[in-house]
MISE-421744 format. One record per residue (C-alpha): residue number from 1; chain; z, y, x. Coordinates in steps of 0.02 Angstrom, whole numbers. Last residue first. Layout:
<atoms>
<atom NUM; 'A'; <Z; Y; X>> ...
</atoms>
This chain:
<atoms>
<atom 493; 'A'; <-3081; 1449; -47>> <atom 492; 'A'; <-3199; 1521; 30>> <atom 491; 'A'; <-3123; 1477; 209>> <atom 490; 'A'; <-3093; 1681; 248>> <atom 489; 'A'; <-3011; 1702; 89>> <atom 488; 'A'; <-2902; 1533; 99>> <atom 487; 'A'; <-2886; 1564; 278>> <atom 486; 'A'; <-2781; 1732; 261>> <atom 485; 'A'; <-2699; 1681; 119>> <atom 484; 'A'; <-2615; 1505; 200>> <atom 483; 'A'; <-2602; 1624; 375>> <atom 482; 'A'; <-2493; 1768; 266>> <atom 481; 'A'; <-2373; 1636; 194>> <atom 480; 'A'; <-2352; 1536; 327>> <atom 479; 'A'; <-2305; 1716; 449>> <atom 478; 'A'; <-2354; 1685; 596>> <atom 477; 'A'; <-2218; 1656; 756>> <atom 476; 'A'; <-2271; 1474; 787>> <atom 475; 'A'; <-2311; 1467; 962>> <atom 474; 'A'; <-2458; 1576; 885>> <atom 473; 'A'; <-2599; 1454; 923>> <atom 472; 'A'; <-2499; 1309; 829>> <atom 471; 'A'; <-2449; 1412; 681>> <atom 470; 'A'; <-2638; 1426; 672>> <atom 469; 'A'; <-2683; 1242; 715>> <atom 468; 'A'; <-2548; 1201; 585>> <atom 467; 'A'; <-2625; 1308; 453>> <atom 466; 'A'; <-2817; 1242; 459>> <atom 465; 'A'; <-2741; 1048; 470>> <atom 464; 'A'; <-2669; 1123; 277>> <atom 463; 'A'; <-2817; 1180; 235>> <atom 462; 'A'; <-2883; 985; 231>> <atom 461; 'A'; <-2815; 1001; 55>> <atom 460; 'A'; <-2952; 1088; 2>> <atom 459; 'A'; <-3097; 926; 31>> <atom 458; 'A'; <-3246; 965; -28>> <atom 457; 'A'; <-3224; 1155; 60>> <atom 456; 'A'; <-3117; 1082; 189>> <atom 455; 'A'; <-3243; 969; 263>> <atom 454; 'A'; <-3379; 1109; 324>> <atom 453; 'A'; <-3255; 1203; 421>> <atom 452; 'A'; <-3201; 1055; 507>> <atom 451; 'A'; <-3366; 1030; 565>> <atom 450; 'A'; <-3376; 1211; 628>> <atom 449; 'A'; <-3223; 1224; 722>> <atom 448; 'A'; <-3211; 1338; 876>> <atom 447; 'A'; <-3247; 1457; 742>> <atom 446; 'A'; <-3129; 1432; 624>> <atom 445; 'A'; <-2981; 1422; 734>> <atom 444; 'A'; <-3058; 1596; 817>> <atom 443; 'A'; <-3046; 1683; 657>> <atom 442; 'A'; <-2873; 1618; 586>> <atom 441; 'A'; <-2817; 1707; 780>> <atom 440; 'A'; <-2908; 1862; 765>> <atom 439; 'A'; <-2842; 1870; 575>> <atom 438; 'A'; <-2657; 1837; 612>> <atom 437; 'A'; <-2674; 1995; 746>> <atom 436; 'A'; <-2743; 2105; 589>> <atom 435; 'A'; <-2593; 2032; 476>> <atom 434; 'A'; <-2482; 2117; 608>> <atom 433; 'A'; <-2323; 1982; 537>> <atom 432; 'A'; <-2290; 1899; 674>> <atom 431; 'A'; <-2109; 1830; 641>> <atom 430; 'A'; <-1975; 1879; 782>> <atom 429; 'A'; <-1945; 1749; 892>> <atom 428; 'A'; <-1937; 1843; 1055>> <atom 427; 'A'; <-1776; 1773; 1162>> <atom 426; 'A'; <-1685; 1925; 1168>> <atom 425; 'A'; <-1705; 1985; 995>> <atom 424; 'A'; <-1719; 1836; 888>> <atom 423; 'A'; <-1522; 1777; 982>> <atom 422; 'A'; <-1454; 1937; 941>> <atom 421; 'A'; <-1525; 1911; 766>> <atom 420; 'A'; <-1416; 1760; 767>> <atom 419; 'A'; <-1236; 1848; 824>> <atom 418; 'A'; <-1189; 1710; 946>> <atom 417; 'A'; <-1145; 1538; 980>> <atom 416; 'A'; <-1208; 1454; 1135>> <atom 415; 'A'; <-1243; 1251; 1035>> <atom 414; 'A'; <-1216; 1299; 885>> <atom 413; 'A'; <-1309; 1472; 892>> <atom 412; 'A'; <-1469; 1366; 977>> <atom 411; 'A'; <-1473; 1253; 846>> <atom 410; 'A'; <-1476; 1380; 692>> <atom 409; 'A'; <-1582; 1481; 781>> <atom 408; 'A'; <-1730; 1346; 799>> <atom 407; 'A'; <-1696; 1305; 621>> <atom 406; 'A'; <-1714; 1500; 571>> <atom 405; 'A'; <-1878; 1486; 656>> <atom 404; 'A'; <-1938; 1351; 538>> <atom 403; 'A'; <-1885; 1462; 383>> <atom 402; 'A'; <-2000; 1606; 476>> <atom 401; 'A'; <-1931; 1753; 550>> <atom 400; 'A'; <-1905; 1947; 531>> <atom 399; 'A'; <-1952; 1925; 346>> <atom 398; 'A'; <-1828; 1974; 276>> <atom 397; 'A'; <-1758; 1816; 187>> <atom 396; 'A'; <-1775; 1739; 342>> <atom 395; 'A'; <-1655; 1840; 436>> <atom 394; 'A'; <-1534; 1872; 302>> <atom 393; 'A'; <-1539; 1667; 300>> <atom 392; 'A'; <-1465; 1654; 488>> <atom 391; 'A'; <-1323; 1800; 452>> <atom 390; 'A'; <-1278; 1691; 321>> <atom 389; 'A'; <-1249; 1565; 429>> <atom 388; 'A'; <-1173; 1704; 557>> <atom 387; 'A'; <-1059; 1738; 444>> <atom 386; 'A'; <-1011; 1542; 368>> <atom 385; 'A'; <-989; 1521; 546>> <atom 384; 'A'; <-1073; 1397; 660>> <atom 383; 'A'; <-981; 1302; 795>> <atom 382; 'A'; <-904; 1219; 647>> <atom 381; 'A'; <-719; 1103; 671>> <atom 380; 'A'; <-666; 1166; 491>> <atom 379; 'A'; <-812; 1079; 386>> <atom 378; 'A'; <-766; 953; 489>> <atom 377; 'A'; <-834; 844; 649>> <atom 376; 'A'; <-914; 663; 678>> <atom 375; 'A'; <-1055; 731; 770>> <atom 374; 'A'; <-1204; 678; 653>> <atom 373; 'A'; <-1098; 720; 497>> <atom 372; 'A'; <-1060; 890; 556>> <atom 371; 'A'; <-1253; 924; 573>> <atom 370; 'A'; <-1323; 811; 400>> <atom 369; 'A'; <-1188; 965; 326>> <atom 368; 'A'; <-1247; 1115; 423>> <atom 367; 'A'; <-1443; 1090; 411>> <atom 366; 'A'; <-1465; 1006; 241>> <atom 365; 'A'; <-1333; 1044; 133>> <atom 364; 'A'; <-1268; 1196; 191>> <atom 363; 'A'; <-1460; 1277; 221>> <atom 362; 'A'; <-1506; 1211; 62>> <atom 361; 'A'; <-1364; 1268; -39>> <atom 360; 'A'; <-1378; 1464; 27>> <atom 359; 'A'; <-1570; 1432; -20>> <atom 358; 'A'; <-1511; 1391; -202>> <atom 357; 'A'; <-1370; 1527; -193>> <atom 356; 'A'; <-1488; 1674; -153>> <atom 355; 'A'; <-1383; 1790; -67>> <atom 354; 'A'; <-1252; 1931; -125>> <atom 353; 'A'; <-1120; 1801; -106>> <atom 352; 'A'; <-1186; 1605; -48>> <atom 351; 'A'; <-1115; 1606; 145>> <atom 350; 'A'; <-934; 1644; 92>> <atom 349; 'A'; <-951; 1543; -73>> <atom 348; 'A'; <-1036; 1389; 33>> <atom 347; 'A'; <-886; 1414; 163>> <atom 346; 'A'; <-753; 1393; 10>> <atom 345; 'A'; <-858; 1256; -66>> <atom 344; 'A'; <-832; 1167; 137>> <atom 343; 'A'; <-672; 1186; 138>> <atom 342; 'A'; <-616; 1118; -52>> <atom 341; 'A'; <-717; 980; -18>> <atom 340; 'A'; <-842; 871; -132>> <atom 339; 'A'; <-888; 1053; -191>> <atom 338; 'A'; <-1030; 1059; -124>> <atom 337; 'A'; <-1095; 868; -111>> <atom 336; 'A'; <-1035; 906; -315>> <atom 335; 'A'; <-1145; 1093; -320>> <atom 334; 'A'; <-1310; 1015; -245>> <atom 333; 'A'; <-1294; 856; -362>> <atom 332; 'A'; <-1259; 947; -537>> <atom 331; 'A'; <-1404; 1086; -467>> <atom 330; 'A'; <-1378; 1256; -422>> <atom 329; 'A'; <-1393; 1406; -519>> <atom 328; 'A'; <-1274; 1520; -396>> <atom 327; 'A'; <-1140; 1549; -548>> <atom 326; 'A'; <-1200; 1433; -670>> <atom 325; 'A'; <-1185; 1288; -549>> <atom 324; 'A'; <-1058; 1353; -436>> <atom 323; 'A'; <-939; 1389; -618>> <atom 322; 'A'; <-965; 1184; -670>> <atom 321; 'A'; <-932; 1112; -501>> <atom 320; 'A'; <-756; 1240; -476>> <atom 319; 'A'; <-687; 1176; -636>> <atom 318; 'A'; <-727; 997; -581>> <atom 317; 'A'; <-643; 1022; -435>> <atom 316; 'A'; <-489; 1108; -459>> <atom 315; 'A'; <-479; 1279; -481>> <atom 314; 'A'; <-306; 1309; -348>> <atom 313; 'A'; <-130; 1287; -455>> <atom 312; 'A'; <-3; 1418; -401>> <atom 311; 'A'; <29; 1467; -609>> <atom 310; 'A'; <63; 1287; -634>> <atom 309; 'A'; <202; 1246; -511>> <atom 308; 'A'; <289; 1434; -579>> <atom 307; 'A'; <269; 1366; -749>> <atom 306; 'A'; <361; 1206; -713>> <atom 305; 'A'; <495; 1314; -626>> <atom 304; 'A'; <499; 1405; -782>> <atom 303; 'A'; <501; 1255; -893>> <atom 302; 'A'; <657; 1196; -837>> <atom 301; 'A'; <659; 1023; -724>> <atom 300; 'A'; <768; 886; -737>> <atom 299; 'A'; <790; 756; -622>> <atom 298; 'A'; <937; 613; -655>> <atom 297; 'A'; <1067; 600; -533>> <atom 296; 'A'; <1051; 508; -391>> <atom 295; 'A'; <1197; 408; -311>> <atom 294; 'A'; <1210; 260; -467>> <atom 293; 'A'; <1027; 221; -448>> <atom 292; 'A'; <970; 165; -624>> <atom 291; 'A'; <937; -34; -641>> <atom 290; 'A'; <803; -98; -618>> <atom 289; 'A'; <811; -322; -581>> <atom 288; 'A'; <647; -318; -507>> <atom 287; 'A'; <607; -490; -612>> <atom 286; 'A'; <610; -396; -742>> <atom 285; 'A'; <455; -296; -697>> <atom 284; 'A'; <356; -456; -695>> <atom 283; 'A'; <339; -533; -533>> <atom 282; 'A'; <155; -633; -482>> <atom 281; 'A'; <123; -795; -396>> <atom 280; 'A'; <126; -752; -215>> <atom 279; 'A'; <3; -711; -83>> <atom 278; 'A'; <-176; -789; -144>> <atom 277; 'A'; <-348; -759; -27>> <atom 276; 'A'; <-465; -641; -91>> <atom 275; 'A'; <-627; -633; 10>> <atom 274; 'A'; <-746; -546; 138>> <atom 273; 'A'; <-691; -634; 269>> <atom 272; 'A'; <-691; -492; 409>> <atom 271; 'A'; <-611; -373; 266>> <atom 270; 'A'; <-488; -523; 199>> <atom 269; 'A'; <-407; -449; 42>> <atom 268; 'A'; <-235; -507; -8>> <atom 267; 'A'; <-203; -562; -185>> <atom 266; 'A'; <-51; -564; -284>> <atom 265; 'A'; <-52; -691; -445>> <atom 264; 'A'; <-73; -732; -624>> <atom 263; 'A'; <-163; -876; -644>> <atom 262; 'A'; <-332; -907; -703>> <atom 261; 'A'; <-396; -1056; -798>> <atom 260; 'A'; <-493; -1197; -751>> <atom 259; 'A'; <-652; -1246; -851>> <atom 258; 'A'; <-806; -1244; -730>> <atom 257; 'A'; <-836; -1097; -806>> <atom 256; 'A'; <-675; -997; -784>> <atom 255; 'A'; <-658; -1040; -611>> <atom 254; 'A'; <-816; -976; -571>> <atom 253; 'A'; <-796; -816; -663>> <atom 252; 'A'; <-662; -808; -600>> <atom 251; 'A'; <-725; -810; -389>> <atom 250; 'A'; <-856; -713; -478>> <atom 249; 'A'; <-716; -543; -500>> <atom 248; 'A'; <-604; -567; -333>> <atom 247; 'A'; <-772; -561; -224>> <atom 246; 'A'; <-831; -404; -331>> <atom 245; 'A'; <-686; -312; -345>> <atom 244; 'A'; <-641; -342; -145>> <atom 243; 'A'; <-783; -267; -98>> <atom 242; 'A'; <-776; -105; -215>> <atom 241; 'A'; <-575; -97; -151>> <atom 240; 'A'; <-661; -131; 37>> <atom 239; 'A'; <-772; 30; 24>> <atom 238; 'A'; <-660; 141; -33>> <atom 237; 'A'; <-554; 77; 116>> <atom 236; 'A'; <-363; 53; 94>> <atom 235; 'A'; <-329; -94; -18>> <atom 234; 'A'; <-139; -132; -17>> <atom 233; 'A'; <-130; -265; -133>> <atom 232; 'A'; <-263; -369; -266>> <atom 231; 'A'; <-186; -405; -424>> <atom 230; 'A'; <-237; -548; -507>> <atom 229; 'A'; <-277; -495; -708>> <atom 228; 'A'; <-264; -660; -850>> <atom 227; 'A'; <-406; -583; -986>> <atom 226; 'A'; <-425; -459; -1108>> <atom 225; 'A'; <-474; -465; -1272>> <atom 224; 'A'; <-655; -479; -1287>> <atom 223; 'A'; <-829; -336; -1305>> <atom 222; 'A'; <-926; -428; -1139>> <atom 221; 'A'; <-811; -577; -1103>> <atom 220; 'A'; <-710; -569; -1005>> <atom 219; 'A'; <-632; -560; -826>> <atom 218; 'A'; <-479; -456; -724>> <atom 217; 'A'; <-439; -363; -587>> <atom 216; 'A'; <-265; -270; -543>> <atom 215; 'A'; <-311; -141; -394>> <atom 214; 'A'; <-167; -111; -280>> <atom 213; 'A'; <-215; 41; -194>> <atom 212; 'A'; <-168; 167; -40>> <atom 211; 'A'; <-179; 308; 36>> <atom 210; 'A'; <-50; 388; 153>> <atom 209; 'A'; <-111; 217; 263>> <atom 208; 'A'; <-162; 293; 383>> <atom 207; 'A'; <-379; 223; 398>> <atom 206; 'A'; <-348; 311; 219>> <atom 205; 'A'; <-320; 498; 260>> <atom 204; 'A'; <-299; 555; 88>> <atom 203; 'A'; <-185; 712; 162>> <atom 202; 'A'; <-93; 721; -5>> <atom 201; 'A'; <-8; 846; -116>> <atom 200; 'A'; <-128; 983; -59>> <atom 199; 'A'; <-202; 1035; -246>> <atom 198; 'A'; <-361; 1016; -158>> <atom 197; 'A'; <-327; 843; -71>> <atom 196; 'A'; <-260; 782; -225>> <atom 195; 'A'; <-394; 829; -327>> <atom 194; 'A'; <-520; 746; -184>> <atom 193; 'A'; <-386; 597; -157>> <atom 192; 'A'; <-418; 525; -362>> <atom 191; 'A'; <-614; 566; -361>> <atom 190; 'A'; <-637; 467; -225>> <atom 189; 'A'; <-503; 310; -302>> <atom 188; 'A'; <-613; 342; -455>> <atom 187; 'A'; <-755; 341; -389>> <atom 186; 'A'; <-737; 175; -304>> <atom 185; 'A'; <-661; 112; -477>> <atom 184; 'A'; <-826; 153; -579>> <atom 183; 'A'; <-968; 93; -451>> <atom 182; 'A'; <-825; -105; -414>> <atom 181; 'A'; <-857; -98; -611>> <atom 180; 'A'; <-771; -75; -788>> <atom 179; 'A'; <-643; 52; -765>> <atom 178; 'A'; <-510; 95; -898>> <atom 177; 'A'; <-355; -21; -841>> <atom 176; 'A'; <-246; 101; -876>> <atom 175; 'A'; <-204; 204; -712>> <atom 174; 'A'; <-40; 170; -616>> <atom 173; 'A'; <-38; 338; -499>> <atom 172; 'A'; <129; 283; -356>> <atom 171; 'A'; <154; 450; -279>> <atom 170; 'A'; <278; 418; -97>> <atom 169; 'A'; <401; 502; -17>> <atom 168; 'A'; <423; 434; 160>> <atom 167; 'A'; <574; 322; 164>> <atom 166; 'A'; <557; 203; 280>> <atom 165; 'A'; <404; 272; 361>> <atom 164; 'A'; <456; 288; 552>> <atom 163; 'A'; <559; 120; 512>> <atom 162; 'A'; <481; 22; 639>> <atom 161; 'A'; <527; -168; 636>> <atom 160; 'A'; <490; -317; 776>> <atom 159; 'A'; <455; -476; 731>> <atom 158; 'A'; <521; -628; 838>> <atom 157; 'A'; <484; -769; 904>> <atom 156; 'A'; <304; -725; 1048>> <atom 155; 'A'; <360; -547; 1057>> <atom 154; 'A'; <268; -369; 1013>> <atom 153; 'A'; <127; -458; 896>> <atom 152; 'A'; <228; -484; 720>> <atom 151; 'A'; <288; -276; 703>> <atom 150; 'A'; <354; -255; 533>> <atom 149; 'A'; <306; -62; 457>> <atom 148; 'A'; <419; 21; 366>> <atom 147; 'A'; <430; 45; 150>> <atom 146; 'A'; <399; 179; 62>> <atom 145; 'A'; <513; 275; -87>> <atom 144; 'A'; <458; 314; -236>> <atom 143; 'A'; <413; 454; -358>> <atom 142; 'A'; <318; 417; -519>> <atom 141; 'A'; <141; 441; -596>> <atom 140; 'A'; <107; 375; -775>> <atom 139; 'A'; <-41; 274; -867>> <atom 138; 'A'; <-183; 379; -806>> <atom 137; 'A'; <-317; 363; -927>> <atom 136; 'A'; <-497; 355; -834>> <atom 135; 'A'; <-633; 428; -921>> <atom 134; 'A'; <-821; 403; -898>> <atom 133; 'A'; <-959; 530; -844>> <atom 132; 'A'; <-1157; 475; -825>> <atom 131; 'A'; <-1231; 611; -750>> <atom 130; 'A'; <-1360; 457; -685>> <atom 129; 'A'; <-1244; 397; -562>> <atom 128; 'A'; <-1065; 407; -605>> <atom 127; 'A'; <-967; 525; -603>> <atom 126; 'A'; <-785; 518; -651>> <atom 125; 'A'; <-645; 624; -778>> <atom 124; 'A'; <-471; 577; -718>> <atom 123; 'A'; <-361; 587; -885>> <atom 122; 'A'; <-146; 589; -898>> <atom 121; 'A'; <-20; 514; -964>> <atom 120; 'A'; <163; 551; -904>> <atom 119; 'A'; <224; 603; -745>> <atom 118; 'A'; <408; 609; -676>> <atom 117; 'A'; <428; 444; -712>> <atom 116; 'A'; <570; 352; -862>> <atom 115; 'A'; <574; 189; -883>> <atom 114; 'A'; <523; 117; -707>> <atom 113; 'A'; <550; 255; -570>> <atom 112; 'A'; <562; 207; -360>> <atom 111; 'A'; <719; 155; -250>> <atom 110; 'A'; <690; -13; -152>> <atom 109; 'A'; <780; -98; -116>> <atom 108; 'A'; <876; -215; 12>> <atom 107; 'A'; <939; -50; 78>> <atom 106; 'A'; <844; -94; 243>> <atom 105; 'A'; <670; -89; 214>> <atom 104; 'A'; <587; -164; 337>> <atom 103; 'A'; <607; -375; 301>> <atom 102; 'A'; <576; -316; 116>> <atom 101; 'A'; <695; -414; -46>> <atom 100; 'A'; <685; -383; -186>> <atom 99; 'A'; <784; -247; -299>> <atom 98; 'A'; <692; -116; -371>> <atom 97; 'A'; <839; 45; -394>> <atom 96; 'A'; <792; 162; -508>> <atom 95; 'A'; <779; 337; -501>> <atom 94; 'A'; <774; 435; -683>> <atom 93; 'A'; <664; 565; -767>> <atom 92; 'A'; <691; 707; -858>> <atom 91; 'A'; <540; 882; -901>> <atom 90; 'A'; <422; 740; -898>> <atom 89; 'A'; <268; 831; -844>> <atom 88; 'A'; <120; 766; -982>> <atom 87; 'A'; <-48; 735; -912>> <atom 86; 'A'; <-200; 835; -839>> <atom 85; 'A'; <-225; 758; -687>> <atom 84; 'A'; <-228; 925; -590>> <atom 83; 'A'; <-59; 932; -659>> <atom 82; 'A'; <47; 815; -620>> <atom 81; 'A'; <-7; 819; -441>> <atom 80; 'A'; <68; 976; -435>> <atom 79; 'A'; <211; 881; -538>> <atom 78; 'A'; <224; 805; -394>> <atom 77; 'A'; <232; 917; -250>> <atom 76; 'A'; <348; 1000; -334>> <atom 75; 'A'; <453; 827; -332>> <atom 74; 'A'; <406; 812; -142>> <atom 73; 'A'; <486; 980; -97>> <atom 72; 'A'; <656; 955; -199>> <atom 71; 'A'; <668; 835; -47>> <atom 70; 'A'; <840; 719; -154>> <atom 69; 'A'; <988; 685; -67>> <atom 68; 'A'; <1015; 487; -5>> <atom 67; 'A'; <1196; 417; 30>> <atom 66; 'A'; <1242; 370; 215>> <atom 65; 'A'; <1418; 274; 151>> <atom 64; 'A'; <1365; 132; 286>> <atom 63; 'A'; <1210; 160; 376>> <atom 62; 'A'; <1021; 117; 253>> <atom 61; 'A'; <934; 179; 396>> <atom 60; 'A'; <834; 283; 291>> <atom 59; 'A'; <1003; 377; 278>> <atom 58; 'A'; <1049; 379; 455>> <atom 57; 'A'; <876; 474; 482>> <atom 56; 'A'; <733; 388; 550>> <atom 55; 'A'; <573; 491; 650>> <atom 54; 'A'; <619; 399; 816>> <atom 53; 'A'; <594; 218; 748>> <atom 52; 'A'; <442; 180; 833>> <atom 51; 'A'; <366; 306; 963>> <atom 50; 'A'; <278; 438; 837>> <atom 49; 'A'; <130; 402; 716>> <atom 48; 'A'; <136; 522; 535>> <atom 47; 'A'; <243; 650; 505>> <atom 46; 'A'; <386; 620; 401>> <atom 45; 'A'; <497; 698; 476>> <atom 44; 'A'; <688; 638; 450>> <atom 43; 'A'; <798; 777; 314>> <atom 42; 'A'; <825; 651; 197>> <atom 41; 'A'; <794; 567; 20>> <atom 40; 'A'; <608; 587; 7>> <atom 39; 'A'; <550; 598; 177>> <atom 38; 'A'; <518; 750; 294>> <atom 37; 'A'; <365; 877; 310>> <atom 36; 'A'; <293; 829; 160>> <atom 35; 'A'; <96; 781; 70>> <atom 34; 'A'; <174; 642; -15>> <atom 33; 'A'; <91; 498; 12>> <atom 32; 'A'; <-24; 437; -120>> <atom 31; 'A'; <11; 244; -186>> <atom 30; 'A'; <-150; 189; -313>> <atom 29; 'A'; <-95; 72; -448>> <atom 28; 'A'; <-280; 18; -521>> <atom 27; 'A'; <-336; -61; -668>> <atom 26; 'A'; <-492; -138; -691>> <atom 25; 'A'; <-568; -247; -806>> <atom 24; 'A'; <-741; -340; -763>> <atom 23; 'A'; <-877; -405; -906>> <atom 22; 'A'; <-972; -556; -901>> <atom 21; 'A'; <-1121; -639; -964>> <atom 20; 'A'; <-1152; -789; -998>> <atom 19; 'A'; <-1131; -964; -974>> <atom 18; 'A'; <-1183; -967; -764>> <atom 17; 'A'; <-1147; -838; -773>> <atom 16; 'A'; <-1202; -647; -746>> <atom 15; 'A'; <-1116; -502; -699>> <atom 14; 'A'; <-1110; -345; -830>> <atom 13; 'A'; <-1144; -179; -763>> <atom 12; 'A'; <-1309; -157; -839>> <atom 11; 'A'; <-1245; -197; -984>> <atom 10; 'A'; <-1107; -40; -990>> <atom 9; 'A'; <-958; -117; -999>> <atom 8; 'A'; <-843; -79; -1161>> <atom 7; 'A'; <-701; 29; -1175>> <atom 6; 'A'; <-601; -69; -1352>> <atom 5; 'A'; <-457; -130; -1221>> <atom 4; 'A'; <-453; 45; -1161>> <atom 3; 'A'; <-429; 124; -1336>> <atom 2; 'A'; <-512; 257; -1328>> <atom 1; 'A'; <-459; 421; -1259>> 
</atoms>
């Protein structure tokens, strides 16, 4: 991979300023909550929600004499994520105390990792418009504990503290400053989220705070050295990330073009106003006074244990996309849509196996996904199963029903369930394939519309009008291809 500083943005991503072009440089620290039943250093529940302070052990509350004990499953989840990011797994890593005051972290420090993280350098490939791909470098992934939550709206004079999240395991994934536009940053977070959901290491529920990001933004003249960066804290929506980056880049450009300088600081994004505002001057790492946590031994991972985790890694999105394109003749776009979620890709393969892959993809993307989106349902909640959708496609390919009839059958099965074949039989929805009956319908339409017959000979595109009339007269049951063929013969075009 090229040096991060050397990578120049696509000129279309440059920002026009009053004094010339500018380029955004973006790095991100993504905080992903580890999908586990219990916390990083205690047996308390890591489940979202619950009554305030209901998921708190003596360790989480930092009671005297209570010592942290590492959760092996959380370590395995971090290693799985590292493998999915094509990153180096460090055989030896160390937990450190990061000393700074958090009102909702009772110890008075955060247990994190600094110089010896569990995962080292890796790469994430992001897909952009026009088929362009960009590699974003991963600097490190380390494990740390989350803080609790301060509640400021419960009492007029006091703030309350809920420690349910205190001690929940987080993976902090630190990127290199390789992104050059808000679109690249959004694609990067989306890809990270997708990979972790495939791996089952983070559920990616941003509305619950289980995936959020600190965004480092700076600007420079295209190809120049890095400028001074500002960090935007705790953004938990991909859309807001894009807005925050664009606002902050423009703010910095305005300051620089007016002859000012950028102060390295931490900022917050106000989603209602669509702007960032200063929070505090940015601390350097040495301000946190990191030192190895004396209560936790270094992590020494055996090669055989790491190899066992690697063997259990599922097929990941990029590999699955390439295989679907090759095996089923899908376009890059269609394959990309289908592999967006692991469950969607599995559903597609259940439908497509032994059938026309492109037809199956069209039905999933246009009919099923469209209906699921309209009703706010996930693929796992689909009232139409893979077996039922496959049966509808079989009926179309056998000529029993037309594609239009298939949509009607889909709606009935969605609402009422049952076998599509049984629905077609019970409701008399079979396609009319008797050419004699179709010819009779064609003859009747031709006889009733002599003026249109004269016109179609001069303007063959009018054939569609005749097809529509025949389909209408047969209740939509005539085979459209047969109608087309017979009309062409009868009209002499």
